[in-house]
N, C-alpha and C positions, 0 to 999 in steps of 0.2 A: 552507676548505682546510686540511688538517691541516699543522702544523708538522712538519718532518722531523727526527728524533732522529739525530744522527750517532754511529757507533760503528765499530769495526774488524771484529769478528766476531759474528755472530748464531748462537747455539746453539738449535736447535728440538728440545726434549725434555729433561726434567729427571729422568730415570731414571738407573740406575747409569752408563751411558756418558756422558750430558750433563753430569751433576754432577762426574764425575771429569775430564772434559775442561775444565770451568769452572775447577777448582782448578789444573789444568796451565796453562791460559792465564793466569791471574792471576799465577802464579809467573813466568812469562815476561813480565809486564808489559803483556799485550794487552788493551785495552778491548774489553769484550764484554758482551752480555746473553744470558740464557737465559729461554727461553719454554717453559712447560709447561702443557698444557690441564688436566691434573688439578688439584684443589684441594689435594691433599697427596701425601705419598709413599706408596710401595706399601703396600696392605694384604694382600698375598699373599707368603707367606714362600719363594717360589721363589728359584731362582739363589743358593743358599747357599754354594757352594763357591768360595772364592778360591784359585786355584793358585799356584804358586811365582813364576812371572813376574809375575803380577798383584801380588802382595804386594811384590816387588822394586820395581816401578814406584811403588807407592803410598809404600813406604818412602822412596825418592829424593825424593819430594815431601813427606815429613814428614807423612803421613796415616795411619799405622798404629796410633798408641797406643790410641785408643778402640776401633778396630776390634779389636785383640787383646783388650782388656778385654771386650768383648762376645761375643767369638767362643769356639768350643769348643777346649780345649786338644788338642794332637795325640793324646793318649791316648784321648781320648773319640771319635776316628773313626779308629781304627787297624785296624779289621776290618770286612769285609763278609761277612754270613753269609746262608745259606739254611737255613731250617727248615721243618718241616711246619706248626708253629703255636707261638704264645707260651704258650697255656694249654691246657686240655684234659687228660683223664684217660684217653684211649682208647689201644690199643695202638699207634696211628700218630701220636699227638700229641706235640708238644714233642721232636720227632727232629731232631737235626742232619744235615742233608744234607752241608753243608761250609762252611768259613770260609776266606778269604783275607786277606792284608794289603791295607789300603787306603791312602788317601793319607797318613794319619797314622803309617802303620807304618814309614816310611822315616827314616833319621837326618838327612836334610835337609843334609848337609855341603857339597853343591854350591851352596847358596844363601845368601844374607845374611838372608833372612827366609823362613821356611817357610810353608807353606800353612795355610788357616784355613776354618773353617766358621761362617758367620754369615748368617742368613737376611736377605733383603731388607727385611723389616718392621723390623729394627734397623740394617741396613746403611745404607739410604737416608737415614734421619734423620741419621746421621753424616755421610755425604757432602754433605748439604745444609748442615749447620752449617758444614763446612769450606769449602764454596763460598761461603756468605754472608759468612763472616769474611773471605775474601779479596776479595770483590766485593759489598759491601754494598749492598743496595737494588736490585740488578740480576738477581737470581734470581727471576723473576716466575711463580709459580703461579697457576693459574686464568686463564691468558692463552692465547688460541687464536689460530693464525696463519690469517687468512682470505684472504690474498692475498700473492704474491710474484712478483718478476720479476728477471731479470739482464739488464741492458743491455750487459754486456761490460766495463764499468768499475766497476760497483758493483751490489750486490744491494738491491732495495728490498722491505720486508716491512711489511705491514699487519696489526695484531693488534687482538684484541678481549678486553678483560678481562671479568670476571664480571658486572659491571654494564652491560655492553654498549657501554662506551666504547671507541672506536677511536683507535689511535695509529700512525703510521708511522715507520719506521726505514730508515736508509741504511747499509750496511756494505760493507766490501771483500769479505768472504766469509761464507758461510752453511755451517753443518754441520747436517745433519739427523740427529738421534739418536732420531727419533720412532717407531722400529720400523717404519718403512715405511708409516705411515698417511697422511701428508700430502704431503711434498716428493717423495719418490722416483717415484711414479707420473707425477707432473706434469712430470718432466724426462726421461721416457723409460726410467726404470730397470725392467728386466724380472727378475723373480726365477725363475731356471732351477733345476730339479731335480725331486725327488720330494716330493709332498704328500699328505695322507690316508693316511698309513701306519697310524695308529691314532688313537682319540680317547682321550686320558688325561683322568681326573678326579681332581684333587687335593683332598683334604679336610683342612683345617687344624682341628685339635681340640685341646682340653685333656683330659687324663686322667692317671690315676696308674698307670703301668706299671712302678713301681720293682721289684716283686717278680718281674717277668718279664725285665727288661732287663740287659744287662751293660754296664759303663762303657766297654768297648772299642769297641763296636758303632758303626759309622757308618750302617749300614742293615741291616734285616732283611727278606730276600725271602721270600715264602711260596709254597711249593709243596706241594700235598697232594692226597690222593685226592678230597676234596670239591670243592677249588678248581680243581684241573686246570691247563692250561697258562697261560703268562705273560699272555695276554689274559683269562683267568679268575681269576688270582691277584692278587698286589699285592706292594707293599713299604711298610715303615713306616720313617721318618726322624725322629730327635729334632730339635727346633726350639729347645731352650733355654726361657727365658733361663738357668736352671741346667742344666748339661750331664751327660751320662751317664745312669745310671738314674733320677736325680732330675730329669730333664727334665719341666718342666710341659706343654710343647707339642710337637705332633707333626704330621706329615703323612703321610697315607696315599695312595699313588698306585695307582690301579686302572685297569687297561686294559679298553677296549672295542673290539670290531670297529667300523670305521667306519659299517657299515650296521646296527648293533645299535640298535633304538629304545630299548632300556631304559637307554642311557647318559643319556637325558634325565630319568629318574625319579629325582630326588635324594632323594625320601622313603625309598628303599630302601637309601641309602648307609650309614647308621648300622647298620643290621642286618647288611649285607654286611661291614662292616668287623669287627664282633663276630664274625660267623661265620669270617671269614677267620683271625682271631687266636685263635679258640676260647675267648673270654672272653665268654659270653653276657650276664653282668651287669655289664660295664664301664660305669662311669658316665663319659659322654662329652659334652662341650660343643663343639658345632661353631661355629667362628668364620667361615670362608668355604669355598666350594666353587668350584673353578675348572676349567673344561673347556679343553682345548687340544689342537690337533692336532699329531701328530708329523710333522714335515717336515724335508727337507733341501734348502734353497734357497740359491742365491747369486746376487747382483746381477751383471748383465752389465757394469756399470761402477760405480766408486765416486766418479766425479766427472763433472760436466758444467759447463763454464765455471768460475764462481766458487762453484759449489755442490758441497759434498761430503756423502756419507752414511757413517754409522758404526753399529756395534752391529747390533741386529736389523734395521735398515733395509737393511743391507748382507749379512747372512748369518743364517740360522736353522738350528738343528741339533736333532737328537734330544737329550734331556737327558744321556744316558750321557757320562761323562768331564767333565761340568760345563763345557762349552766356550762357552756363550752369553755370559754377563757377562765372562768372562775374555778372550775374544777382543775383545770390546768395549772393554775397559780398555786393551788393547794397540793397538786402533785409535787411541784417544784419545791415548795415550803418543806413537805414531808421527806423528800429524798435528799435535799441538800445537807441537812444536819447529820443524817445517817452516813453519808458518804464522808463527811468531815470526821465523824467518830472513827469509822472504820480505817480511813487512811492515817489518822494520828494515833491509832492504837488505843483509843479511848473506850472502846468496846470490841467484843469479838465480831469478826467479819460477818457473822450470822446475822447481825442486826440488819444487814441489807435485804435479807429475805422478807423482813416484816413490810418492806415497801409494797410488795405484791399483796400480801395478806390484808393489809390495811386500805390501800388505795383502790384495789380492784373492787372490794365490796362497796366502797363509797361511789366508785365509778358506775357500778351496776345501779345502786340506788338513784343516782342522777340521771342515767340513761333512762330508766324506767319512769322517773318523774317526768322527764321531758317529753316522753311520748304520751303519757297520761294526760299532762296539761295541754298538749297540742290536739289530741283526739277530742278533748272536752269541748273544744271550740265548736265542733259540730252539734253539740247540745244546744248552743244558742240559736243556730239555724233551724234545728228541729223544733224548737220552742215556737217558732214562728210559723213553721210548717213549709219552709222553703224547699224547693225541689230544683235540681240542677237543670238549666235549660228551659224551665217553664216560666218565661218572663210574663206572659200574661197572667197566669195563676199566682206568681210571686207578687205581682203588683197589686193584685186584689187582695192579698193578705196584709200587704203593708196599708192599704187603704183601710182594711178593718182594724189593723193595729192602732192607728191614729184617729180612728173615728171618734167624734165627739158624742159619745153614748155611753151608757152603763156597760155595755159589752165591750166596747172599745177599751175603756179604762181598765176594766178586769183583764183584758188581753194583755195590754201593756204591763200592767202590774206583775202578772205572771211571768212575762217575758224577762222583766227586770229581775224578778226573784230568781229566775234560772240563770241569768247572766252573772248574778252575784257568785255563782258556783266558780266563775274563772278567777276568783281570789287565790286559788291554788297556783296560778301563774304570777300574780302581781304582788302577793304579800306573804310568801312562804318562808317567814323567818326561821321556823324550826328547821326547814330543810337546809338553810344556809348555815345555821350556827349549832344545831342540835345533833349533827351526825357524830357518830361514835367509832371507835376502832375496837370492835369486840374481840378480834384476834390480832394481836399486835404487841408493840414494845410497851407493855405494862403489866402490873401484878393486879389481878383481880382481887377485890376485897370481899367477894361473896354477896355483896349487897344487891337487891333487885333493880331492875332497870327502871329509871325514873319515867313517870307517866309521860307519853309523847301524844301529841295531837296528830291523829291519822291524816288530817288535811293539811298538816304542814304549817300551820298559821302561828300556833302559840309556842314559843321557845321557853323551856323551863330550865334556867342555869342550875348546874350542880356541879360538884367536885368529885364525882365518882371516877375511879380510874377508867380510862379510855375515853373520856369526854373533855371537851374544851374547858380550859380554866375560865370561870365566870370573870367577867370585867367589873371592877369597882374602882371609882376614884379615890386615891389616897393623898394625904397630905404628908410629905416627908419631913425630915428634920430641918431642912433648909427652907421650909415654906413653899416648895414647889409642889404643884399638883401633878401626880402621875397615875398611870392605870396599873392595876395588879399585872397586866400583860407587859408592862415596861420592866418588871423585876427580873425576867430572864435576860434581856439585852439581846444583842444580835451577834455575839461571839461564839455561840454554840454551848453556853453553859446550861445547867439545870438551876432550879431555884427551890429551896426548902421554905415553905411558908408555915409558920406557927406563931406563937404569942408569947406574953411574958412568963407562961408556965411551961414553955417548951425548951428549957435550957438543956435537957438531955438530948434532944434532937440536934440542937446546934452543936453540942459537943461531938455527937456522932458524926456530923459533916466533916469535922476536922480530921477524925480518924479515916474517914472515907477518902478524903483527898489526899491523905498520906500514903493510903494503900493503892489508889488507882490514879491514873493520869487523867483525872477528871475534875472539872471545876463546877462546884455547887455553891451558888450564892445563898444567903440566908435572909430572911425578911420575916420580922415580927410586926404584927398587926394588932393594934389595940390601944387602948388609953395609956398614955405615959410610955408609949413604946417607939420604936423606930419609925413606924407608919402609923397615921390615924386614919380610921375608915370615915372618909368625909361625909358621905350621905347615908351610912349605915347600910348599903347594899352588901358590902362584904359580910356583915353579921347575918344578912338574909340568905346569902347564897353558900357560905363556907361549907355547911353540912358536916362540921366537926365540933366537938366540945372544947371547952378550955383545955389547953395543954395538948390538943391534937396537932397533926402535921400533915401537910400535903407536899409531894415532891412532883414538880412540873418539869416536863421535857423542854427542850429548846424551842419547840413549836408551839408552846403553850397548851399542850395537852398533858392531863394528869397521868402520871406514871404509877403513882403509889399513894396511899394515904393511911393514917391512923386516925380513926375516929375520936381517941382519947389520948391522955398522956402515955408515955412510955412506961412499961412495966419492968423493963430490963436495961435502964440507963442508956437508952437509945440503940440497943443491940439490934432491935428489930429493923431500924432503917439500915444498919450496916449490912445485914443479911439480905434485906431487900434490893439493895444496889448490887451485892454479889450476884444475885439471881438475875438481875437485869443485864449485867455485863457478861456474865458466864453462865450460859443456858444448858450446858450439857446434862446437869442433874435435875433439871426442872421437869415436872410432871406436865406433859402437854395436854391441853384441853381438860384439865381438871383442876380442882381447887383442893388445897391443903390449908385448912384453916388453923390459926395458931393465936394464942392469947385470948383475952376475955373482952376485947374492945368489939367484937362482933365483926372484925376485920381479919384480913390474912397476915397483916403486920409483916409482909415481905417474905412470907414462907409460902406464897400461893403458887400454884402451877398455873396454867392456862395463860402465862404472861405473854407468849408470843407465839400462838399457833401457827404453824408454817415456817417457823424459824428453825433452820437446820443447826445442828451442833457443829 
């Protein structure tokens, strides 16, 4: 009989999601193991875009230094372009259809850490090193889960290593970050949505494209009279390790109809890539070829008993807007501190129910957005009038598009105007930063939702409960420059932000910490205070009057706020934390307003819909 190894959490899956979760759990002092059936990290350079919110979360846990070192500077992915080809000397070759600003083209002033492009072949080894440094000897690759069970009090997991040896583990909780391959189907997870949209074939190769590439290009999409529509054309993206025109490695994404049998003939891919770019003599070394199905699917539940799912096991999206890994990282960010609080008795275990209510809603939003932006690419083809398979007719349309005439210039201008609509893929800042947890671990203050850009472009920072805490640079008492996001730290504490008129709130924090096994840091921002608003951005975004207060969760989302000073010597905050930690007497899905600040002052219901008592 196998000896049972005891731990607190088991993570199944050692990809981007599982490894990130491991580092977060380690920072919170959670004993855990990670099991990954692969022998090593990813050999595919996919999922290369880390968005603003992901970088903020990684920065909070001091994980960004090497990632930044290996990633592309923002200048090297500041434009997305559409061209007829890179090479060629024909009348329709090397023509620019359009270019738009992409991720790196923004000034990034709303964030403490801007976006980055770094492929998984270089990202995952970094994440693995960071996880192993924090949790040595417990990140086990070449280890397959062969059986598991949840008896209501513990999860039992049997694993087999690469030599066939079995071990059995007992944990309080299990997190499946395995892409949906093992755990989800066995606990009744159903992936709902659209699948089989297209078959994408990604070819990772080395080549010298320096004479054709521009340092600012994030991706080059090819549409030409020979290639035709989006499923007959493709896109090329640099993969480093040197960036810009000197990139040594690249990926070419080619689309096939799901019923096209030629998608299986990999011998034709190199020829097709050369023809697409119009560089027939290009020396090209193929590293890997990866087939993957475009789908938009979301799990019907993110939790069953003591088992949670995260990352691709919970949601899978089309690649546009780069939402796969980024949504997974935020899953890990959301779940890790809640496991910490539940395991350490800082909150009732019902806090874990808010993982599903918070992250599944965001997962749906991101799945929908991924499909929305992917399908919008067909609008670009439609603007030119391309028809699949009609090479003769398509070539005539391209001749008309670039004709040196009044009608040709109008045709091209209209095509560019329509191509601008793909900004929903390349600069969706509100999608990345403006998501909120309408039903989750917070107390609603009854204020209306902030105005949101339906096209996802414009992010409006605010401190309304359920939203991300706005970033602003601060000068601390030691002359150091920090972000408002640094006030929480990485140990699972909350932070109460106020000003010099918020003494009642600060006193209330002391009472709360005596009453609960909870750490709440305090931060006063303002002139002659603990922190100085360096660029006046905090004054612009804080949304509270002098003497008001904002209570921030460990993941830098706002849990509660008072728009003005306390009316009861800080008792409103004490009651708010009581309700956040003990939800049995809270009115679910409702608002119970108190005080005269126009806020719930900690007496609101609706704090965590879906959270069981």
